[in-house]
C-alpha positions in Angstrom: -26.9 89.9 53.6 -30.6 89.7 53.6 -32.4 91.6 50.8 -35.5 92.1 53.0 -33.5 94.4 55.2 -33.9 97.6 53.1 -37.7 97.1 53.3 -37.6 96.5 57.0 -35.3 99.5 57.6 -37.5 101.8 55.5 -40.5 100.6 57.5 -38.6 101.4 60.7 -37.9 104.9 59.4 -41.6 105.4 58.6 -42.6 104.2 62.1 -40.1 106.6 63.6 -41.3 109.5 61.5 -45.0 109.0 62.4 -44.5 108.1 66.0 -42.2 111.1 66.7 -39.2 109.0 67.7 -36.6 111.2 66.1 -34.3 113.3 68.3 -36.6 113.1 71.3 -35.7 109.4 72.0 -32.0 109.8 71.2 -29.7 111.5 73.7 -27.5 112.9 71.0 -29.9 113.5 68.2 -30.3 111.7 64.9 -28.6 111.2 61.5 -30.6 110.5 58.4 -28.7 108.2 56.0 -29.6 107.5 52.3 -27.8 104.5 50.8 -28.0 101.9 48.1 -30.2 98.9 48.9 -28.4 95.8 50.3 -25.3 97.9 51.1 -24.6 97.8 54.8 -24.1 95.4 57.7 -27.1 96.5 59.8 -25.3 95.4 63.0 -23.1 98.4 62.4 -26.1 100.7 62.6 -27.0 99.2 66.0 -23.4 99.5 67.2 -23.1 103.1 66.1 -26.3 104.0 67.9 -25.2 102.2 71.1 -21.8 103.8 71.1 -22.8 107.4 70.2 -26.5 107.7 71.3 -27.3 109.0 67.8 -30.4 107.5 66.3 -30.0 106.4 62.6 -32.9 106.8 60.2 -32.0 104.7 57.2 -33.5 104.6 53.8 -32.4 103.1 50.4 -32.3 103.8 46.7 -31.7 101.6 43.7 -29.7 103.9 41.4 -27.8 107.1 41.4 -30.4 108.6 39.1 -33.2 107.6 41.4 -31.4 109.2 44.4 -30.7 112.4 42.4 -34.3 112.7 41.4 -35.5 112.3 45.0 -33.0 115.0 46.1 -34.0 117.4 43.4 -37.6 117.1 44.2 -36.9 118.4 47.6 -39.0 117.8 50.7 -36.4 115.3 52.1 -34.0 115.9 55.0 -31.1 113.4 54.5 -27.7 114.0 56.2 -25.4 111.3 54.8 -25.8 110.2 51.2 -23.7 107.6 49.4 -23.6 108.2 45.7 -21.1 107.0 43.1 -18.2 108.9 41.7 -19.8 110.6 38.7 -22.9 111.5 40.6 -20.7 113.1 43.4 -19.1 115.2 40.7 -22.6 116.3 39.5 -23.8 117.1 43.0 -20.7 119.2 43.6 -21.2 121.1 40.4 -24.8 121.8 41.4 -23.8 123.0 44.9 -25.7 120.2 46.6 -23.0 119.0 49.0 -21.5 120.4 52.2 -17.7 120.6 52.6 -16.6 118.1 55.3 -14.9 119.0 58.5 -12.1 116.3 58.5 -11.2 117.1 62.1 -14.4 115.2 62.8 -13.3 112.3 60.5 -9.8 111.2 61.7 -10.3 107.7 60.2 -9.9 109.4 56.8 -6.2 108.8 57.3 -6.9 105.1 56.8 -8.2 105.5 53.3 -6.0 104.2 50.5 -4.0 107.0 48.9 -5.0 105.7 45.4 -8.6 106.5 46.3 -7.9 110.1 47.3 -7.8 113.1 44.9 -10.1 111.3 42.5 -11.5 113.2 39.5 -14.9 113.4 41.1 -13.6 115.3 44.1 -10.1 116.3 43.3 -9.5 118.4 46.4 -11.0 115.8 48.8 -13.5 118.4 50.1 -16.8 116.7 49.9 -16.5 112.9 50.2 -15.0 109.9 52.0 -14.9 106.6 50.0 -17.3 104.0 51.3 -16.6 101.0 49.0 -15.2 100.4 45.5 -15.7 97.7 43.0 -16.2 96.6 39.4 -19.2 95.9 37.2 -19.2 92.6 35.3 -21.5 89.8 34.0 -23.1 87.3 36.4 -24.2 84.1 34.6 -25.2 80.5 34.8 -22.8 78.6 32.5 -25.1 75.6 32.4 -27.6 77.7 30.5 -25.5 80.3 28.5 -22.1 78.6 28.4 -18.9 80.2 29.4 -18.8 84.0 29.1 -15.9 86.5 28.6 -17.5 89.3 26.6 -20.4 91.7 26.7 -21.5 90.0 23.4 -23.4 87.4 25.5 -25.9 90.1 26.5 -26.7 90.8 22.9 -26.7 87.2 21.7 -30.1 85.9 20.4 -29.3 82.4 21.6 -29.7 83.8 25.2 -33.1 85.3 24.4 -35.5 85.4 27.4 -32.7 84.7 29.9 -31.0 88.1 29.7 -31.4 90.9 32.3 -30.2 94.4 31.8 -29.5 97.4 34.0 -32.5 99.7 34.4 -30.6 102.9 34.3 -29.2 104.9 31.3 -25.6 105.4 32.4 -24.9 101.7 33.1 -26.8 100.3 30.2 -25.3 102.8 27.7 -21.9 102.2 29.3 -22.1 98.5 28.5 -23.1 99.1 24.9 -20.3 101.7 24.5 -17.6 99.3 26.0 -18.8 96.5 23.7 -18.5 98.8 20.7 -15.0 99.8 21.8 -15.8 103.3 23.0 -15.2 105.2 26.2 -17.8 105.1 29.0 -17.5 108.8 29.0 -17.8 109.7 25.4 -19.7 112.8 24.4 -19.8 111.9 20.7 -23.4 111.7 19.7 -22.6 109.4 16.8 -21.1 106.9 19.3 -24.1 107.4 21.7 -26.5 106.8 18.8 -24.6 103.6 17.9 -24.9 102.4 21.5 -28.6 103.3 21.5 -29.2 101.2 18.4 -27.4 98.3 20.0 -29.7 98.5 23.1 -32.7 98.9 20.9 -31.8 95.7 19.0 -31.3 94.0 22.3 -34.6 95.0 23.8 -36.7 92.2 22.2 -34.5 89.4 23.6 -34.4 90.8 27.1 -36.3 89.2 30.0 -36.4 92.7 31.5 -34.7 95.8 32.8 -33.8 95.4 36.5 -31.8 96.7 39.4 -32.1 94.9 42.8 -34.5 92.4 41.3 -31.5 90.7 39.7 -30.9 88.9 42.9 -34.0 86.8 43.0 -34.1 86.2 39.3 -30.5 84.9 39.0 -30.4 83.1 42.3 -33.7 81.2 41.5 -32.8 80.4 37.9 -35.6 82.6 36.5 -32.9 84.3 34.4 -29.5 83.1 33.5 -27.3 86.2 32.7 -27.1 89.9 33.5 -24.7 92.7 34.4 -24.2 93.6 38.0 -21.7 94.6 40.6 -18.9 92.3 41.8 -19.7 92.6 45.5 -23.3 91.5 44.9 -22.1 88.5 42.9 -20.4 87.1 46.0 -23.7 87.2 47.9 -25.6 85.6 45.0 -23.0 82.9 44.7 -23.5 81.9 48.3 -27.2 81.2 47.4 -26.6 79.8 44.0 -23.1 78.2 43.6 -23.7 77.6 39.9 -23.3 81.3 39.1 -20.1 82.7 37.7 -18.7 86.2 37.3 -16.5 87.8 34.7 -15.2 91.2 33.8 -15.5 91.2 30.0 -12.5 91.3 27.8 -13.6 94.7 26.3 -13.3 96.3 29.7 -15.9 97.6 32.2 -16.6 100.1 34.9 -14.6 100.5 38.1 -16.4 102.6 40.6 -16.1 104.3 44.0 -19.1 105.0 46.2 -18.5 107.6 48.8 -20.1 109.2 51.8 -21.1 112.8 51.5 -23.2 115.3 53.5 -26.1 116.9 51.8 -26.2 120.7 51.5 -28.0 122.2 54.4 -28.0 119.0 56.4 -29.6 119.5 59.8 -27.3 117.1 61.6 -23.9 117.7 60.0 -21.8 116.8 63.1 -23.7 113.6 63.5 -23.2 112.9 59.9 -19.5 113.2 60.2 -19.5 111.0 63.3 -21.3 108.3 61.2 -18.8 108.7 58.3 -15.9 108.4 60.7 -17.4 105.3 62.4 -17.9 103.6 59.0 -14.4 104.4 58.0 -12.7 102.7 60.9 -10.8 99.4 60.2 -13.2 97.4 62.4 -16.3 98.8 60.8 -14.9 98.7 57.3 -13.8 95.1 57.6 -17.2 94.0 59.1 -19.0 95.9 56.4 -16.9 94.6 53.5 -17.1 91.0 54.7 -20.9 91.3 55.0 -21.7 93.0 51.7 -18.9 91.6 49.6 -17.6 94.9 48.3 -14.0 96.2 48.6 -13.2 98.5 51.4 -11.1 101.6 50.7 -9.6 101.2 54.2 -6.0 100.2 53.6 -5.8 97.9 56.6 -8.9 95.8 55.8 -7.3 93.5 53.2 -4.9 92.2 55.8 -7.7 91.8 58.4 -10.1 89.7 56.3 -9.5 86.0 55.7 -10.7 85.6 52.1 -10.9 82.5 50.0 -9.4 82.6 46.5 -12.8 83.3 44.7 -13.7 86.1 47.0 -10.2 87.6 46.8 -10.2 87.5 43.0 -13.5 89.2 42.8 -12.9 91.9 45.5 -9.3 92.6 44.5 -9.0 92.2 40.7 -5.4 92.1 39.3 -3.8 95.1 37.7 -4.2 93.8 34.2 -8.0 93.5 34.7 -8.2 96.9 36.3 -6.2 98.4 33.4 -9.2 97.5 31.1 -11.7 99.3 33.4 -12.8 102.8 33.4 -14.4 105.1 35.9 -17.5 107.1 35.0 -17.1 110.9 35.2 -19.7 113.6 35.2 -20.7 114.6 31.7 -21.7 118.0 30.2 -25.3 118.8 30.8 -26.0 118.6 27.1 -24.8 115.0 27.0 -26.8 114.1 30.1 -29.9 115.6 28.5 -29.1 113.5 25.4 -28.8 110.4 27.5 -32.2 111.1 29.0 -33.7 111.6 25.6 -32.3 108.3 24.3 -33.3 106.4 27.5 -36.9 107.6 27.3 -37.0 106.6 23.6 -35.6 103.2 24.5 -38.0 102.5 27.3 -41.1 103.8 25.6 
C-alpha cells in the first residue's frame, strides 16, 4: 500500500470535477466513494470501472469525526461512505443513511454471520461490513523495550517518542481501558479521570497524529503509538523492527462498513460498488493489500498468510474476549467528550 495514493486519488477527483468528467464520460454513470485513507487496493477501483462502466470518484478522510463533520456541513454528494460501527449507529439515529436494497447486493450472503445483526445496525438495514480489526500498540522494542500494556504510552521514560490518536473517542478509549473502565462508559467521573490521565500525558507526547503515524514510526522519528492492526502489517514491511501488541487491559475491536448516504444521487451504482467489494475475489485482494481482516467468510481460506500476519489479522478468542466494540453514546456524553477534547487540545 502506498500512502501517496489518497493524495493522488483526491487530485484525480478534483480534476474530474473541474473538467466535467463525471457521468458524461462514463457509460453507466458515477459513484462517489468516501473512505478512510490508505484503505483500498486501487486496482479494484480500476477493475470495477472496467467491469461496470461506472466511474468512481474517490476521496478520503482520517477519522470518523472528520467524516461526520464534513457530512454535517453539507455541500457534498457522496454515495458510498465507510464509517466505523459506532459512527454508523449515530448516522442511523440522525437519519443520514439510506436503507439498502439487498437484492442488488447478493454477495452479502458471503459475510460472516458473527458480523451480522451487530449492535450498530441490529436489523442489517443500512450497512455491509467492509473490514474488521483491532487497535493496539505499535512500537520499536530497541527504543522502548517490550510492551504489553497501555502503561507504556503514559511512561515518562518514553517521553518525546510517544504518538497519540488525534481524535477524542480513540484517545479517551485508551485512557479508559488503561484505568479499567469500559470504552462506552457514560460516567462523568470516569471520563474526568481519563481526561486527567491524557492531560498528564500531553507534555511527554511527540504529538497527536492519525495517518502521520506511518512516516514517524517507519522512519524512527517516533518509537511508540497506538494504531490499527492492519496498518501495522504495512508498516512492518517497511520497518521490520516494529512490533505490535494488543494490551493486556484490553482494547477496541471494530467493524468498518459500507453505507449509502441519505439522498445519494447514485444509489444503484453505490450498491453495485458494495456488492463488488464484498465478493470473495475482491475481498481477498483488498484484505491482502491493506492488511485488514475481511468479513467475507471465504477469504481466510483463500489467502496464504505467514504466522505473523495470521496472528495480527485473526487474533485468538482469548485476546478478542478482552476487546470491546465502541457503541454510539447519548448526545449528552458526546457533547461532554467534545468539551473535554477541546480543553485537552487547547
